[in-house]
N, CA, C, O and CB atoms as a CASP TS submission, in Angstrom:
PFRMAT TS
TARGET T0000
AUTHOR 0000-0000-0000
METHOD Language model
MODEL 1
PARENT N/A
ATOM      1  N   MET     1      61.811  20.228  16.513  1.00  0.00           N
ATOM      2  CA  MET     1      60.964  20.503  15.314  1.00  0.00           C
ATOM      3  C   MET     1      60.019  19.455  14.961  1.00  0.00           C
ATOM      4  O   MET     1      58.853  19.721  14.668  1.00  0.00           O
ATOM      5  CB  MET     1      61.783  20.739  14.154  1.00  0.00           C
ATOM      6  N   PRO     2      60.507  18.215  14.980  1.00  0.00           N
ATOM      7  CA  PRO     2      59.612  17.018  14.692  1.00  0.00           C
ATOM      8  C   PRO     2      58.388  16.977  15.565  1.00  0.00           C
ATOM      9  O   PRO     2      57.273  16.681  15.137  1.00  0.00           O
ATOM     10  CB  PRO     2      60.382  15.699  14.888  1.00  0.00           C
ATOM     11  N   TYR     3      58.659  17.291  16.820  1.00  0.00           N
ATOM     12  CA  TYR     3      57.493  17.400  17.861  1.00  0.00           C
ATOM     13  C   TYR     3      56.565  18.502  17.434  1.00  0.00           C
ATOM     14  O   TYR     3      55.355  18.279  17.471  1.00  0.00           O
ATOM     15  CB  TYR     3      58.027  17.719  19.372  1.00  0.00           C
ATOM     16  N   ARG     4      56.966  19.551  17.073  1.00  0.00           N
ATOM     17  CA  ARG     4      56.128  20.616  16.603  1.00  0.00           C
ATOM     18  C   ARG     4      55.244  20.253  15.382  1.00  0.00           C
ATOM     19  O   ARG     4      54.063  20.599  15.365  1.00  0.00           O
ATOM     20  CB  ARG     4      56.988  21.773  16.270  1.00  0.00           C
ATOM     21  N   ASN     5      55.776  19.592  14.407  1.00  0.00           N
ATOM     22  CA  ASN     5      55.110  19.127  13.232  1.00  0.00           C
ATOM     23  C   ASN     5      54.043  18.043  13.653  1.00  0.00           C
ATOM     24  O   ASN     5      52.900  18.035  13.196  1.00  0.00           O
ATOM     25  CB  ASN     5      56.165  18.553  12.205  1.00  0.00           C
ATOM     26  N   LEU     6      54.491  17.190  14.508  1.00  0.00           N
ATOM     27  CA  LEU     6      53.457  16.143  15.077  1.00  0.00           C
ATOM     28  C   LEU     6      52.331  16.809  15.744  1.00  0.00           C
ATOM     29  O   LEU     6      51.198  16.397  15.498  1.00  0.00           O
ATOM     30  CB  LEU     6      54.106  15.160  16.127  1.00  0.00           C
ATOM     31  N   MET     7      52.504  17.815  16.581  1.00  0.00           N
ATOM     32  CA  MET     7      51.424  18.528  17.251  1.00  0.00           C
ATOM     33  C   MET     7      50.574  19.301  16.226  1.00  0.00           C
ATOM     34  O   MET     7      49.357  19.383  16.388  1.00  0.00           O
ATOM     35  CB  MET     7      51.998  19.492  18.317  1.00  0.00           C
ATOM     36  N   LEU     8      51.162  19.841  15.224  1.00  0.00           N
ATOM     37  CA  LEU     8      50.304  20.550  14.112  1.00  0.00           C
ATOM     38  C   LEU     8      49.394  19.543  13.492  1.00  0.00           C
ATOM     39  O   LEU     8      48.204  19.795  13.304  1.00  0.00           O
ATOM     40  CB  LEU     8      51.218  21.218  12.935  1.00  0.00           C
ATOM     41  N   ILE     9      49.984  18.320  13.150  1.00  0.00           N
ATOM     42  CA  ILE     9      49.212  17.308  12.360  1.00  0.00           C
ATOM     43  C   ILE     9      48.053  16.870  13.226  1.00  0.00           C
ATOM     44  O   ILE     9      46.923  16.764  12.751  1.00  0.00           O
ATOM     45  CB  ILE     9      50.111  16.047  11.930  1.00  0.00           C
ATOM     46  N   VAL    10      48.323  16.617  14.481  1.00  0.00           N
ATOM     47  CA  VAL    10      47.277  16.115  15.483  1.00  0.00           C
ATOM     48  C   VAL    10      46.210  17.188  15.626  1.00  0.00           C
ATOM     49  O   VAL    10      45.028  16.848  15.674  1.00  0.00           O
ATOM     50  CB  VAL    10      47.928  15.785  16.942  1.00  0.00           C
ATOM     51  N   ALA    11      46.554  18.426  15.693  1.00  0.00           N
ATOM     52  CA  ALA    11      45.665  19.504  15.846  1.00  0.00           C
ATOM     53  C   ALA    11      44.660  19.648  14.622  1.00  0.00           C
ATOM     54  O   ALA    11      43.457  19.865  14.765  1.00  0.00           O
ATOM     55  CB  ALA    11      46.485  20.762  16.038  1.00  0.00           C
ATOM     56  N   LEU    12      45.310  19.497  13.393  1.00  0.00           N
ATOM     57  CA  LEU    12      44.528  19.551  12.140  1.00  0.00           C
ATOM     58  C   LEU    12      43.570  18.429  12.034  1.00  0.00           C
ATOM     59  O   LEU    12      42.431  18.614  11.605  1.00  0.00           O
ATOM     60  CB  LEU    12      45.425  19.536  10.943  1.00  0.00           C
ATOM     61  N   MET    13      44.020  17.215  12.431  1.00  0.00           N
ATOM     62  CA  MET    13      43.073  16.137  12.463  1.00  0.00           C
ATOM     63  C   MET    13      42.009  16.289  13.400  1.00  0.00           C
ATOM     64  O   MET    13      40.896  15.903  13.043  1.00  0.00           O
ATOM     65  CB  MET    13      43.704  14.945  12.727  1.00  0.00           C
ATOM     66  N   LEU    14      42.159  16.806  14.590  1.00  0.00           N
ATOM     67  CA  LEU    14      41.054  16.943  15.475  1.00  0.00           C
ATOM     68  C   LEU    14      40.121  17.949  14.921  1.00  0.00           C
ATOM     69  O   LEU    14      38.910  17.757  15.022  1.00  0.00           O
ATOM     70  CB  LEU    14      41.495  17.317  16.850  1.00  0.00           C
ATOM     71  N   LEU    15      40.610  19.048  14.320  1.00  0.00           N
ATOM     72  CA  LEU    15      39.661  20.160  13.848  1.00  0.00           C
ATOM     73  C   LEU    15      38.879  19.501  12.597  1.00  0.00           C
ATOM     74  O   LEU    15      37.677  19.724  12.453  1.00  0.00           O
ATOM     75  CB  LEU    15      40.537  21.626  13.385  1.00  0.00           C
ATOM     76  N   THR    16      39.499  18.794  11.819  1.00  0.00           N
ATOM     77  CA  THR    16      38.717  18.150  10.654  1.00  0.00           C
ATOM     78  C   THR    16      37.813  17.127  11.070  1.00  0.00           C
ATOM     79  O   THR    16      36.755  16.999  10.456  1.00  0.00           O
ATOM     80  CB  THR    16      39.614  17.535   9.639  1.00  0.00           C
ATOM     81  N   SER    17      38.092  16.369  12.047  1.00  0.00           N
ATOM     82  CA  SER    17      37.191  15.304  12.521  1.00  0.00           C
ATOM     83  C   SER    17      35.978  16.003  13.231  1.00  0.00           C
ATOM     84  O   SER    17      34.866  15.493  13.097  1.00  0.00           O
ATOM     85  CB  SER    17      37.968  14.284  13.526  1.00  0.00           C
ATOM     86  N   CYS    18      36.132  17.155  13.986  1.00  0.00           N
ATOM     87  CA  CYS    18      34.953  17.748  14.568  1.00  0.00           C
ATOM     88  C   CYS    18      34.147  18.405  13.575  1.00  0.00           C
ATOM     89  O   CYS    18      32.928  18.434  13.747  1.00  0.00           O
ATOM     90  CB  CYS    18      35.285  18.685  15.608  1.00  0.00           C
ATOM     91  N   GLY    19      34.672  18.946  12.543  1.00  0.00           N
ATOM     92  CA  GLY    19      33.918  19.523  11.452  1.00  0.00           C
ATOM     93  C   GLY    19      33.055  18.398  10.719  1.00  0.00           C
ATOM     94  O   GLY    19      31.901  18.615  10.352  1.00  0.00           O
ATOM     95  N   HIS    20      33.671  17.244  10.546  1.00  0.00           N
ATOM     96  CA  HIS    20      32.974  16.141   9.947  1.00  0.00           C
ATOM     97  C   HIS    20      31.804  15.653  10.747  1.00  0.00           C
ATOM     98  O   HIS    20      30.814  15.196  10.177  1.00  0.00           O
ATOM     99  CB  HIS    20      33.896  15.044   9.728  1.00  0.00           C
ATOM    100  N   LEU    21      31.892  15.741  12.109  1.00  0.00           N
ATOM    101  CA  LEU    21      30.874  15.185  12.993  1.00  0.00           C
ATOM    102  C   LEU    21      29.664  16.169  12.763  1.00  0.00           C
ATOM    103  O   LEU    21      28.546  15.698  12.553  1.00  0.00           O
ATOM    104  CB  LEU    21      31.382  15.097  14.596  1.00  0.00           C
ATOM    105  N   LYS    22      29.858  17.427  12.798  1.00  0.00           N
ATOM    106  CA  LYS    22      28.729  18.386  12.649  1.00  0.00           C
ATOM    107  C   LYS    22      27.848  18.180  11.371  1.00  0.00           C
ATOM    108  O   LYS    22      26.628  18.342  11.322  1.00  0.00           O
ATOM    109  CB  LYS    22      29.298  19.807  12.628  1.00  0.00           C
ATOM    110  N   LYS    23      28.625  17.816  10.396  1.00  0.00           N
ATOM    111  CA  LYS    23      27.872  17.501   9.195  1.00  0.00           C
ATOM    112  C   LYS    23      26.946  16.305   9.199  1.00  0.00           C
ATOM    113  O   LYS    23      25.928  16.252   8.509  1.00  0.00           O
ATOM    114  CB  LYS    23      28.783  17.319   8.155  1.00  0.00           C
ATOM    115  N   LYS    24      27.374  15.302  10.054  1.00  0.00           N
ATOM    116  CA  LYS    24      26.594  14.035  10.239  1.00  0.00           C
ATOM    117  C   LYS    24      25.477  14.236  11.223  1.00  0.00           C
ATOM    118  O   LYS    24      24.815  13.235  11.496  1.00  0.00           O
ATOM    119  CB  LYS    24      27.503  12.880  10.728  1.00  0.00           C
ATOM    120  N   SER    25      25.186  15.295  11.757  1.00  0.00           N
ATOM    121  CA  SER    25      24.119  15.457  12.822  1.00  0.00           C
ATOM    122  C   SER    25      22.767  15.160  12.221  1.00  0.00           C
ATOM    123  O   SER    25      22.524  15.362  11.031  1.00  0.00           O
ATOM    124  CB  SER    25      24.117  16.922  13.440  1.00  0.00           C
ATOM    125  N   VAL    26      21.920  14.689  13.059  1.00  0.00           N
ATOM    126  CA  VAL    26      20.565  14.333  12.655  1.00  0.00           C
ATOM    127  C   VAL    26      19.728  15.522  12.200  1.00  0.00           C
ATOM    128  O   VAL    26      19.799  16.550  12.874  1.00  0.00           O
ATOM    129  CB  VAL    26      19.875  13.651  13.784  1.00  0.00           C
ATOM    130  N   ASP    27      19.042  15.493  11.262  1.00  0.00           N
ATOM    131  CA  ASP    27      18.160  16.530  10.694  1.00  0.00           C
ATOM    132  C   ASP    27      17.120  16.786  11.816  1.00  0.00           C
ATOM    133  O   ASP    27      16.617  15.842  12.426  1.00  0.00           O
ATOM    134  CB  ASP    27      17.459  16.061   9.268  1.00  0.00           C
ATOM    135  N   SER    28      16.828  17.994  12.059  1.00  0.00           N
ATOM    136  CA  SER    28      15.775  18.352  13.066  1.00  0.00           C
ATOM    137  C   SER    28      14.394  18.326  12.592  1.00  0.00           C
ATOM    138  O   SER    28      13.446  18.557  13.342  1.00  0.00           O
ATOM    139  CB  SER    28      16.007  19.669  13.590  1.00  0.00           C
ATOM    140  N   SER    29      14.275  18.045  11.346  1.00  0.00           N
ATOM    141  CA  SER    29      12.797  18.005  10.685  1.00  0.00           C
ATOM    142  C   SER    29      12.071  16.776  11.284  1.00  0.00           C
ATOM    143  O   SER    29      12.694  15.866  11.831  1.00  0.00           O
ATOM    144  CB  SER    29      12.837  17.850   8.943  1.00  0.00           C
ATOM    145  N   GLU    30      10.704  16.793  11.153  1.00  0.00           N
ATOM    146  CA  GLU    30      10.028  15.645  11.654  1.00  0.00           C
ATOM    147  C   GLU    30      10.211  14.398  10.772  1.00  0.00           C
ATOM    148  O   GLU    30      10.376  14.538   9.561  1.00  0.00           O
ATOM    149  CB  GLU    30       8.591  15.960  11.800  1.00  0.00           C
ATOM    150  N   PRO    31      10.188  13.226  11.327  1.00  0.00           N
ATOM    151  CA  PRO    31      10.212  12.045  10.564  1.00  0.00           C
ATOM    152  C   PRO    31       9.093  11.711   9.707  1.00  0.00           C
ATOM    153  O   PRO    31       7.995  12.127  10.076  1.00  0.00           O
ATOM    154  CB  PRO    31      10.389  11.046  11.368  1.00  0.00           C
ATOM    155  N   PRO    32       9.159  11.037   8.627  1.00  0.00           N
ATOM    156  CA  PRO    32       7.989  10.647   7.751  1.00  0.00           C
ATOM    157  C   PRO    32       6.943   9.970   8.526  1.00  0.00           C
ATOM    158  O   PRO    32       7.246   9.284   9.502  1.00  0.00           O
ATOM    159  CB  PRO    32       8.411   9.730   6.611  1.00  0.00           C
ATOM    160  N   LYS    33       5.662  10.132   8.126  1.00  0.00           N
ATOM    161  CA  LYS    33       4.634   9.368   8.771  1.00  0.00           C
ATOM    162  C   LYS    33       3.987   8.271   7.925  1.00  0.00           C
ATOM    163  O   LYS    33       3.976   8.376   6.699  1.00  0.00           O
ATOM    164  CB  LYS    33       3.612  10.276   9.226  1.00  0.00           C
ATOM    165  N   LEU    34       3.461   7.250   8.532  1.00  0.00           N
ATOM    166  CA  LEU    34       2.885   6.145   7.676  1.00  0.00           C
ATOM    167  C   LEU    34       1.517   6.695   7.142  1.00  0.00           C
ATOM    168  O   LEU    34       0.756   7.398   7.807  1.00  0.00           O
ATOM    169  CB  LEU    34       2.678   4.718   8.545  1.00  0.00           C
ATOM    170  N   LEU    35       1.306   6.281   5.848  1.00  0.00           N
ATOM    171  CA  LEU    35      -0.004   6.613   5.152  1.00  0.00           C
ATOM    172  C   LEU    35      -0.837   5.455   5.313  1.00  0.00           C
ATOM    173  O   LEU    35      -0.245   4.379   5.395  1.00  0.00           O
ATOM    174  CB  LEU    35       0.140   6.966   3.624  1.00  0.00           C
ATOM    175  N   SER    36      -2.162   5.457   5.379  1.00  0.00           N
ATOM    176  CA  SER    36      -3.118   4.392   5.502  1.00  0.00           C
ATOM    177  C   SER    36      -3.114   3.602   4.217  1.00  0.00           C
ATOM    178  O   SER    36      -2.928   4.182   3.148  1.00  0.00           O
ATOM    179  CB  SER    36      -4.516   4.931   5.823  1.00  0.00           C
ATOM    180  N   PRO    37      -3.308   2.332   4.278  1.00  0.00           N
ATOM    181  CA  PRO    37      -3.526   1.485   3.081  1.00  0.00           C
ATOM    182  C   PRO    37      -4.837   1.801   2.464  1.00  0.00           C
ATOM    183  O   PRO    37      -5.760   2.276   3.125  1.00  0.00           O
ATOM    184  CB  PRO    37      -3.465  -0.005   3.422  1.00  0.00           C
ATOM    185  N   LYS    38      -4.928   1.513   1.080  1.00  0.00           N
ATOM    186  CA  LYS    38      -6.072   1.539   0.373  1.00  0.00           C
ATOM    187  C   LYS    38      -6.805   0.213   0.312  1.00  0.00           C
ATOM    188  O   LYS    38      -6.383  -0.689  -0.412  1.00  0.00           O
ATOM    189  CB  LYS    38      -5.777   2.010  -0.892  1.00  0.00           C
ATOM    190  N   VAL    39      -7.902   0.072   1.061  1.00  0.00           N
ATOM    191  CA  VAL    39      -8.543  -1.262   1.024  1.00  0.00           C
ATOM    192  C   VAL    39      -9.984  -1.196   0.380  1.00  0.00           C
ATOM    193  O   VAL    39     -10.733  -0.246   0.605  1.00  0.00           O
ATOM    194  CB  VAL    39      -8.631  -1.846   2.495  1.00  0.00           C
ATOM    195  N   LYS    40     -10.310  -2.194  -0.385  1.00  0.00           N
ATOM    196  CA  LYS    40     -11.580  -2.220  -0.982  1.00  0.00           C
ATOM    197  C   LYS    40     -12.326  -3.302  -0.350  1.00  0.00           C
ATOM    198  O   LYS    40     -11.806  -4.417  -0.299  1.00  0.00           O
ATOM    199  CB  LYS    40     -11.512  -2.378  -2.452  1.00  0.00           C
ATOM    200  N   LYS    41     -13.608  -3.078   0.190  1.00  0.00           N
ATOM    201  CA  LYS    41     -14.456  -4.059   0.825  1.00  0.00           C
ATOM    202  C   LYS    41     -15.521  -4.562  -0.245  1.00  0.00           C
ATOM    203  O   LYS    41     -16.236  -3.788  -0.882  1.00  0.00           O
ATOM    204  CB  LYS    41     -15.160  -3.422   2.126  1.00  0.00           C
ATOM    205  N   ILE    42     -15.542  -5.782  -0.356  1.00  0.00           N
ATOM    206  CA  ILE    42     -16.475  -6.486  -1.466  1.00  0.00           C
ATOM    207  C   ILE    42     -17.482  -7.466  -0.729  1.00  0.00           C
ATOM    208  O   ILE    42     -17.103  -8.297   0.097  1.00  0.00           O
ATOM    209  CB  ILE    42     -15.524  -7.409  -2.613  1.00  0.00           C
ATOM    210  N   TRP    43     -18.644  -7.308  -1.063  1.00  0.00           N
ATOM    211  CA  TRP    43     -19.651  -8.338  -0.493  1.00  0.00           C
ATOM    212  C   TRP    43     -19.861  -9.503  -1.484  1.00  0.00           C
ATOM    213  O   TRP    43     -20.164  -9.366  -2.669  1.00  0.00           O
ATOM    214  CB  TRP    43     -21.093  -7.642  -0.191  1.00  0.00           C
ATOM    215  N   ILE    44     -19.665 -10.623  -0.860  1.00  0.00           N
ATOM    216  CA  ILE    44     -19.944 -11.897  -1.638  1.00  0.00           C
ATOM    217  C   ILE    44     -21.170 -12.403  -1.069  1.00  0.00           C
ATOM    218  O   ILE    44     -21.279 -12.632   0.135  1.00  0.00           O
ATOM    219  CB  ILE    44     -18.787 -12.996  -1.560  1.00  0.00           C
ATOM    220  N   PRO    45     -22.231 -12.610  -2.031  1.00  0.00           N
ATOM    221  CA  PRO    45     -23.521 -13.113  -1.580  1.00  0.00           C
ATOM    222  C   PRO    45     -23.531 -14.567  -1.225  1.00  0.00           C
ATOM    223  O   PRO    45     -22.626 -15.330  -1.562  1.00  0.00           O
ATOM    224  CB  PRO    45     -24.527 -12.879  -2.606  1.00  0.00           C
ATOM    225  N   SER    46     -24.704 -14.969  -0.453  1.00  0.00           N
ATOM    226  CA  SER    46     -24.742 -16.317  -0.123  1.00  0.00           C
ATOM    227  C   SER    46     -25.014 -17.206  -1.383  1.00  0.00           C
ATOM    228  O   SER    46     -25.630 -16.763  -2.353  1.00  0.00           O
ATOM    229  CB  SER    46     -25.778 -16.521   0.938  1.00  0.00           C
ATOM    230  N   LYS    47     -24.533 -18.458  -1.324  1.00  0.00           N
ATOM    231  CA  LYS    47     -24.781 -19.357  -2.539  1.00  0.00           C
ATOM    232  C   LYS    47     -24.709 -20.810  -2.040  1.00  0.00           C
ATOM    233  O   LYS    47     -24.122 -21.157  -1.015  1.00  0.00           O
ATOM    234  CB  LYS    47     -23.671 -19.103  -3.747  1.00  0.00           C
ATOM    235  N   MET    48     -25.352 -21.593  -2.854  1.00  0.00           N
ATOM    236  CA  MET    48     -25.403 -23.005  -2.645  1.00  0.00           C
ATOM    237  C   MET    48     -24.220 -23.587  -3.505  1.00  0.00           C
ATOM    238  O   MET    48     -23.878 -23.050  -4.558  1.00  0.00           O
ATOM    239  CB  MET    48     -26.849 -23.612  -3.052  1.00  0.00           C
ATOM    240  N   LYS    49     -23.634 -24.681  -3.015  1.00  0.00           N
ATOM    241  CA  LYS    49     -22.549 -25.306  -3.654  1.00  0.00           C
ATOM    242  C   LYS    49     -22.793 -26.861  -3.698  1.00  0.00           C
ATOM    243  O   LYS    49     -23.601 -27.408  -2.947  1.00  0.00           O
ATOM    244  CB  LYS    49     -21.237 -24.939  -2.919  1.00  0.00           C
ATOM    245  N   ASP    50     -22.056 -27.517  -4.607  1.00  0.00           N
ATOM    246  CA  ASP    50     -22.181 -28.976  -4.569  1.00  0.00           C
ATOM    247  C   ASP    50     -23.579 -29.476  -4.906  1.00  0.00           C
ATOM    248  O   ASP    50     -23.984 -30.495  -4.345  1.00  0.00           O
ATOM    249  CB  ASP    50     -21.795 -29.480  -3.213  1.00  0.00           C
ATOM    250  N   GLY    51     -24.338 -28.840  -5.775  1.00  0.00           N
ATOM    251  CA  GLY    51     -25.714 -29.305  -5.950  1.00  0.00           C
ATOM    252  C   GLY    51     -26.577 -29.220  -4.841  1.00  0.00           C
ATOM    253  O   GLY    51     -27.458 -30.075  -4.750  1.00  0.00           O
ATOM    254  N   GLY    52     -26.477 -28.270  -3.910  1.00  0.00           N
ATOM    255  CA  GLY    52     -27.230 -28.074  -2.810  1.00  0.00           C
ATOM    256  C   GLY    52     -26.865 -28.707  -1.553  1.00  0.00           C
ATOM    257  O   GLY    52     -27.601 -28.617  -0.570  1.00  0.00           O
ATOM    258  N   LEU    53     -25.669 -29.398  -1.534  1.00  0.00           N
ATOM    259  CA  LEU    53     -25.267 -30.083  -0.438  1.00  0.00           C
ATOM    260  C   LEU    53     -24.508 -29.084   0.640  1.00  0.00           C
ATOM    261  O   LEU    53     -24.451 -29.333   1.845  1.00  0.00           O
ATOM    262  CB  LEU    53     -24.380 -31.244  -0.936  1.00  0.00           C
ATOM    263  N   GLU    54     -23.983 -28.013   0.067  1.00  0.00           N
ATOM    264  CA  GLU    54     -23.293 -27.067   0.915  1.00  0.00           C
ATOM    265  C   GLU    54     -23.872 -25.685   0.673  1.00  0.00           C
ATOM    266  O   GLU    54     -24.218 -25.248  -0.425  1.00  0.00           O
ATOM    267  CB  GLU    54     -21.773 -27.087   0.653  1.00  0.00           C
ATOM    268  N   TRP    55     -23.938 -25.005   1.926  1.00  0.00           N
ATOM    269  CA  TRP    55     -24.448 -23.581   1.836  1.00  0.00           C
ATOM    270  C   TRP    55     -23.366 -22.704   2.301  1.00  0.00           C
ATOM    271  O   TRP    55     -22.844 -22.899   3.398  1.00  0.00           O
ATOM    272  CB  TRP    55     -25.756 -23.328   2.692  1.00  0.00           C
ATOM    273  N   GLU    56     -22.965 -21.652   1.448  1.00  0.00           N
ATOM    274  CA  GLU    56     -21.919 -20.738   1.842  1.00  0.00           C
ATOM    275  C   GLU    56     -22.659 -19.316   2.209  1.00  0.00           C
ATOM    276  O   GLU    56     -23.329 -18.676   1.398  1.00  0.00           O
ATOM    277  CB  GLU    56     -20.794 -20.593   0.606  1.00  0.00           C
ATOM    278  N   GLU    57     -22.443 -18.969   3.455  1.00  0.00           N
ATOM    279  CA  GLU    57     -23.090 -17.756   3.973  1.00  0.00           C
ATOM    280  C   GLU    57     -22.478 -16.459   3.283  1.00  0.00           C
ATOM    281  O   GLU    57     -21.279 -16.440   3.003  1.00  0.00           O
ATOM    282  CB  GLU    57     -22.909 -17.694   5.561  1.00  0.00           C
ATOM    283  N   GLY    58     -23.255 -15.440   3.026  1.00  0.00           N
ATOM    284  CA  GLY    58     -22.701 -14.203   2.546  1.00  0.00           C
ATOM    285  C   GLY    58     -21.706 -13.571   3.345  1.00  0.00           C
ATOM    286  O   GLY    58     -21.913 -13.537   4.558  1.00  0.00           O
ATOM    287  N   HIS    59     -20.564 -13.015   2.845  1.00  0.00           N
ATOM    288  CA  HIS    59     -19.579 -12.449   3.665  1.00  0.00           C
ATOM    289  C   HIS    59     -18.739 -11.295   2.870  1.00  0.00           C
ATOM    290  O   HIS    59     -18.882 -11.082   1.666  1.00  0.00           O
ATOM    291  CB  HIS    59     -18.660 -13.607   4.175  1.00  0.00           C
ATOM    292  N   TYR    60     -17.966 -10.679   3.605  1.00  0.00           N
ATOM    293  CA  TYR    60     -17.092  -9.679   2.955  1.00  0.00           C
ATOM    294  C   TYR    60     -15.763 -10.263   2.651  1.00  0.00           C
ATOM    295  O   TYR    60     -15.274 -11.176   3.317  1.00  0.00           O
ATOM    296  CB  TYR    60     -16.915  -8.447   3.823  1.00  0.00           C
ATOM    297  N   ILE    61     -15.189  -9.709   1.620  1.00  0.00           N
ATOM    298  CA  ILE    61     -13.670 -10.001   1.441  1.00  0.00           C
ATOM    299  C   ILE    61     -13.035  -8.532   1.288  1.00  0.00           C
ATOM    300  O   ILE    61     -13.625  -7.573   0.791  1.00  0.00           O
ATOM    301  CB  ILE    61     -13.330 -11.031   0.013  1.00  0.00           C
ATOM    302  N   TYR    62     -11.820  -8.528   1.768  1.00  0.00           N
ATOM    303  CA  TYR    62     -11.141  -7.187   1.714  1.00  0.00           C
ATOM    304  C   TYR    62      -9.879  -7.330   0.832  1.00  0.00           C
ATOM    305  O   TYR    62      -8.983  -8.139   1.074  1.00  0.00           O
ATOM    306  CB  TYR    62     -10.745  -6.658   3.202  1.00  0.00           C
ATOM    307  N   ARG    63      -9.888  -6.471  -0.213  1.00  0.00           N
ATOM    308  CA  ARG    63      -8.825  -6.473  -1.180  1.00  0.00           C
ATOM    309  C   ARG    63      -7.844  -5.238  -0.884  1.00  0.00           C
ATOM    310  O   ARG    63      -8.273  -4.084  -0.920  1.00  0.00           O
ATOM    311  CB  ARG    63      -9.448  -6.406  -2.655  1.00  0.00           C
ATOM    312  N   ILE    64      -6.581  -5.520  -0.607  1.00  0.00           N
ATOM    313  CA  ILE    64      -5.643  -4.514  -0.424  1.00  0.00           C
ATOM    314  C   ILE    64      -5.126  -3.988  -1.667  1.00  0.00           C
ATOM    315  O   ILE    64      -4.327  -4.650  -2.331  1.00  0.00           O
ATOM    316  CB  ILE    64      -4.606  -4.962   0.368  1.00  0.00           C
ATOM    317  N   GLU    65      -5.573  -2.703  -2.074  1.00  0.00           N
ATOM    318  CA  GLU    65      -5.140  -2.199  -3.361  1.00  0.00           C
ATOM    319  C   GLU    65      -3.831  -1.441  -3.333  1.00  0.00           C
ATOM    320  O   GLU    65      -3.108  -1.428  -4.329  1.00  0.00           O
ATOM    321  CB  GLU    65      -6.180  -1.333  -3.914  1.00  0.00           C
ATOM    322  N   ARG    66      -3.504  -0.803  -2.204  1.00  0.00           N
ATOM    323  CA  ARG    66      -2.206  -0.220  -1.887  1.00  0.00           C
ATOM    324  C   ARG    66      -1.877  -0.336  -0.450  1.00  0.00           C
ATOM    325  O   ARG    66      -2.606   0.119   0.431  1.00  0.00           O
ATOM    326  CB  ARG    66      -2.156   1.200  -2.285  1.00  0.00           C
ATOM    327  N   GLY    67      -0.658  -1.015  -0.212  1.00  0.00           N
ATOM    328  CA  GLY    67      -0.329  -1.125   1.099  1.00  0.00           C
ATOM    329  C   GLY    67       0.117   0.043   1.792  1.00  0.00           C
ATOM    330  O   GLY    67       0.209   1.088   1.148  1.00  0.00           O
ATOM    331  N   THR    68       0.444   0.021   3.155  1.00  0.00           N
ATOM    332  CA  THR    68       0.906   1.153   3.968  1.00  0.00           C
ATOM    333  C   THR    68       2.196   1.654   3.346  1.00  0.00           C
ATOM    334  O   THR    68       3.061   0.841   3.020  1.00  0.00           O
ATOM    335  CB  THR    68       1.119   0.747   5.481  1.00  0.00           C
ATOM    336  N   THR    69       2.366   2.988   3.164  1.00  0.00           N
ATOM    337  CA  THR    69       3.616   3.558   2.675  1.00  0.00           C
ATOM    338  C   THR    69       3.952   4.694   3.624  1.00  0.00           C
ATOM    339  O   THR    69       3.130   5.158   4.414  1.00  0.00           O
ATOM    340  CB  THR    69       3.505   4.054   1.167  1.00  0.00           C
ATOM    341  N   TRP    70       5.222   5.123   3.504  1.00  0.00           N
ATOM    342  CA  TRP    70       5.742   6.289   4.257  1.00  0.00           C
ATOM    343  C   TRP    70       5.551   7.469   3.397  1.00  0.00           C
ATOM    344  O   TRP    70       5.684   7.407   2.175  1.00  0.00           O
ATOM    345  CB  TRP    70       7.243   6.136   4.662  1.00  0.00           C
ATOM    346  N   SER    71       5.205   8.662   4.103  1.00  0.00           N
ATOM    347  CA  SER    71       5.020   9.874   3.461  1.00  0.00           C
ATOM    348  C   SER    71       6.420  10.424   3.021  1.00  0.00           C
ATOM    349  O   SER    71       7.438   9.936   3.512  1.00  0.00           O
ATOM    350  CB  SER    71       4.263  10.836   4.382  1.00  0.00           C
ATOM    351  N   ARG    72       6.473  11.319   2.205  1.00  0.00           N
ATOM    352  CA  ARG    72       7.747  11.962   1.681  1.00  0.00           C
ATOM    353  C   ARG    72       8.075  13.206   2.385  1.00  0.00           C
ATOM    354  O   ARG    72       9.080  13.844   2.074  1.00  0.00           O
ATOM    355  CB  ARG    72       7.649  12.277   0.202  1.00  0.00           C
TER
END
């Protein structure tokens, strides 16, 4: 009789563990994608510095307004 109870307990544990594994399976939907960052390009004009001793050439600076994010 104790052997029969033990086998019943083991069988129930196996069935419940298999059911638990099915619930944890990976979702078949597509993974989220990366969205492009929002960047602002700003022109800085040429200018003289230090009373005419330095010349700074015109150039662009890039300001990141929103970084890369994941889609939902």
